[in-house]
N, C-alpha and C positions, 0 to 999 in steps of 0.2 A: 432227262437227267441220266442218260445211259452212259455218260462218260465218267469214269471213276474220279478224276480230278475235280469235276464239278460237284459231284456228290460229296467228296471230301471237304470241299470248300464250304458247302452248305452245313455239313456236320460241324466243322470248326466254328462257323459263325453262330451256330445254335448254342454253342457253349461260351461265346464271348459277345459282348455288346457290339463291338466294332473291331475290325482288323484291317491293317493296310495290305496292299498287294504283296509287299515284301514279307510281312509277317506270315501271310497265308502261304506264300511260296516256300518259306523256310519250314513251316509246319508240315507241308506235304512233300518236301524234298523235290521240287520241280523248279525250273528256271522262272524267274520273275516275269519275263515277257510271255511265256506260255500261260502262267497263272493269270496275267492281265487279260489275255485273250479269252480264257474261260470265264472270268468274272464279267467281262463285257457281254458275253453271250447270256449269262444269267441276269445281268442288269437289263439288257434289251428284252428279255422274256418277262420282265416285271417282277422278278423274285428278289432283287437286291436294290438297296439305296446306296448311291455313291456320294461321298463328300470329299471335296478337294481341299487340301491344306497345303498351300504352296505347290510343290512338285509331287506331293504324296497324295494318293487317293485311298480313302478309307471306305470300307464296305460294311454294310449291316444288312440283316435280313428284313424283308417286308413281311411281317407276320400275317397280314391279311391276304397277301398273295399266296403264302404257303398254305393257309387254310383252304383256299380255293383249289390248290393243287391236290391236297389230300382228298377233298370231296370228289374231284375228277378221277383220281386214281381208284377210289373205292367204287365209283360207278363203272369204270372200264375194266375192273378185275373180273 
């Protein structure tokens, strides 16, 4: 999570149940295609759930994955 945009996306999703790629891109003031790439990386890492609604993809956090991340971070600190 060393990339600021990915951390920003996780923070934004921590405050919302679900956001689309476009909504996250607007909140972080970055291009939609760039945000989509960051979200795919987080999804592939198992931190996000993706739900397709037509052409729009909505993302939400996977709380259980984040709990595992926190445990790992504490152990590696």
